[in-house]
Short mmCIF file of the C-alpha atoms (twelve columns), coordinates in Angstrom:
data_MODEL
# 
_entry.id   MODEL 
# 
loop_
_atom_site.group_PDB 
_atom_site.id 
_atom_site.type_symbol 
_atom_site.label_atom_id 
_atom_site.label_alt_id 
_atom_site.label_comp_id 
_atom_site.label_asym_id 
_atom_site.label_seq_id 
_atom_site.Cartn_x 
_atom_site.Cartn_y 
_atom_site.Cartn_z 
_atom_site.pdbx_PDB_model_num 
ATOM 1  C CA . UNK A 1  -34.794 -59.733 86.952 1 
ATOM 2  C CA . UNK A 2  -36.794 -62.596 85.619 1 
ATOM 3  C CA . UNK A 3  -35.152 -65.983 85.282 1 
ATOM 4  C CA . UNK A 4  -36.028 -69.320 83.517 1 
ATOM 5  C CA . UNK A 5  -35.090 -72.847 84.372 1 
ATOM 6  C CA . UNK A 6  -33.117 -75.115 81.916 1 
ATOM 7  C CA . UNK A 7  -31.852 -78.526 82.403 1 
ATOM 8  C CA . UNK A 8  -28.281 -79.365 80.699 1 
ATOM 9  C CA . UNK A 9  -27.724 -82.778 79.623 1 
ATOM 10 C CA . UNK A 10 -23.923 -83.171 79.570 1 
ATOM 11 C CA . UNK A 11 -21.862 -85.434 77.505 1 
ATOM 12 C CA . UNK A 12 -20.197 -86.751 80.622 1 
ATOM 13 C CA . UNK A 13 -23.546 -88.291 81.661 1 
ATOM 14 C CA . UNK A 14 -24.444 -85.674 84.219 1 
ATOM 15 C CA . UNK A 15 -27.498 -83.478 84.334 1 
ATOM 16 C CA . UNK A 16 -27.648 -80.001 85.787 1 
ATOM 17 C CA . UNK A 17 -30.610 -77.741 86.499 1 
ATOM 18 C CA . UNK A 18 -29.842 -74.052 86.228 1 
ATOM 19 C CA . UNK A 19 -31.555 -70.652 86.384 1 
ATOM 20 C CA . UNK A 20 -30.476 -68.192 83.782 1 
ATOM 21 C CA . UNK A 21 -31.599 -64.645 83.130 1 
ATOM 22 C CA . UNK A 22 -34.532 -64.187 80.760 1 
ATOM 23 C CA . UNK A 23 -32.663 -61.044 79.399 1 
ATOM 24 C CA . UNK A 24 -29.429 -62.936 78.622 1 
ATOM 25 C CA . UNK A 25 -31.094 -66.183 77.296 1 
ATOM 26 C CA . UNK A 26 -29.212 -66.511 73.981 1 
ATOM 27 C CA . UNK A 27 -25.844 -65.789 75.407 1 
ATOM 28 C CA . UNK A 28 -26.436 -68.302 78.241 1 
ATOM 29 C CA . UNK A 29 -27.627 -70.936 75.877 1 
ATOM 30 C CA . UNK A 30 -24.748 -70.476 73.592 1 
ATOM 31 C CA . UNK A 31 -22.387 -70.782 76.501 1 
ATOM 32 C CA . UNK A 32 -24.079 -74.109 77.670 1 
ATOM 33 C CA . UNK A 33 -23.827 -75.685 74.217 1 
ATOM 34 C CA . UNK A 34 -20.482 -74.131 73.252 1 
ATOM 35 C CA . UNK A 35 -21.506 -72.183 70.245 1 
ATOM 36 C CA . UNK A 36 -24.315 -71.242 67.885 1 
ATOM 37 C CA . UNK A 37 -27.735 -72.833 68.989 1 
ATOM 38 C CA . UNK A 38 -29.996 -74.935 67.049 1 
ATOM 39 C CA . UNK A 39 -33.550 -75.397 68.255 1 
ATOM 40 C CA . UNK A 40 -35.082 -78.834 67.954 1 
ATOM 41 C CA . UNK A 41 -38.788 -79.259 68.320 1 
ATOM 42 C CA . UNK A 42 -40.983 -82.367 68.598 1 
ATOM 43 C CA . UNK A 43 -38.395 -84.918 69.982 1 
ATOM 44 C CA . UNK A 44 -39.713 -88.342 70.999 1 
ATOM 45 C CA . UNK A 45 -39.514 -88.728 74.697 1 
ATOM 46 C CA . UNK A 46 -39.568 -85.042 75.347 1 
ATOM 47 C CA . UNK A 47 -42.750 -83.592 76.869 1 
ATOM 48 C CA . UNK A 48 -45.032 -81.313 74.848 1 
ATOM 49 C CA . UNK A 49 -44.134 -77.706 75.351 1 
ATOM 50 C CA . UNK A 50 -40.263 -78.434 75.693 1 
ATOM 51 C CA . UNK A 51 -37.562 -77.945 73.192 1 
ATOM 52 C CA . UNK A 52 -33.942 -79.005 72.865 1 
ATOM 53 C CA . UNK A 53 -31.211 -76.756 72.208 1 
ATOM 54 C CA . UNK A 54 -27.945 -78.225 70.555 1 
ATOM 55 C CA . UNK A 55 -24.837 -76.915 69.107 1 
ATOM 56 C CA . UNK A 56 -25.647 -76.088 65.515 1 
ATOM 57 C CA . UNK A 57 -22.055 -77.027 64.349 1 
ATOM 58 C CA . UNK A 58 -21.723 -79.907 66.872 1 
ATOM 59 C CA . UNK A 59 -21.096 -82.540 64.352 1 
ATOM 60 C CA . UNK A 60 -18.717 -80.334 62.305 1 
ATOM 61 C CA . UNK A 61 -16.742 -79.722 65.365 1 
ATOM 62 C CA . UNK A 62 -16.819 -83.432 66.140 1 
ATOM 63 C CA . UNK A 63 -18.250 -82.860 69.580 1 
ATOM 64 C CA . UNK A 64 -18.707 -85.917 71.916 1 
ATOM 65 C CA . UNK A 65 -22.030 -88.111 71.584 1 
ATOM 66 C CA . UNK A 66 -24.573 -87.053 74.110 1 
ATOM 67 C CA . UNK A 67 -25.623 -90.185 76.037 1 
ATOM 68 C CA . UNK A 68 -29.074 -88.888 76.741 1 
ATOM 69 C CA . UNK A 69 -30.013 -88.044 73.231 1 
ATOM 70 C CA . UNK A 70 -28.830 -90.660 70.557 1 
ATOM 71 C CA . UNK A 71 -27.704 -88.914 67.372 1 
ATOM 72 C CA . UNK A 72 -26.998 -85.710 68.908 1 
ATOM 73 C CA . UNK A 73 -23.636 -84.454 70.029 1 
ATOM 74 C CA . UNK A 74 -22.398 -82.018 72.677 1 
ATOM 75 C CA . UNK A 75 -24.252 -80.669 75.663 1 
ATOM 76 C CA . UNK A 76 -27.969 -80.365 75.101 1 
ATOM 77 C CA . UNK A 77 -30.319 -77.982 77.013 1 
ATOM 78 C CA . UNK A 78 -33.902 -78.856 77.580 1 
ATOM 79 C CA . UNK A 79 -36.378 -75.976 78.299 1 
ATOM 80 C CA . UNK A 80 -39.807 -74.691 77.998 1 
ATOM 81 C CA . UNK A 81 -40.494 -73.429 74.449 1 
ATOM 82 C CA . UNK A 82 -42.294 -70.334 75.474 1 
ATOM 83 C CA . UNK A 83 -39.202 -69.132 77.334 1 
ATOM 84 C CA . UNK A 84 -37.224 -68.858 74.106 1 
ATOM 85 C CA . UNK A 85 -39.506 -66.119 72.772 1 
# 
């Protein structure tokens, strides 16, 4: 089974690198951010070819600010853009 590597930037100020199954990518990403995902491209400071995944309803749900990504809330996932296809 193929896996992909993600990095989770948590609201508690910690980072965690994980391997997730390529086949269950959507479900794994939803679990990490706590809901529906929003894909964010072209973020300053994030290397080319990487994307951020955030909770689409994070502000509505009043999730905590993410200390790594000003202006974003909840846990954030960084991953290679080609792994989401």
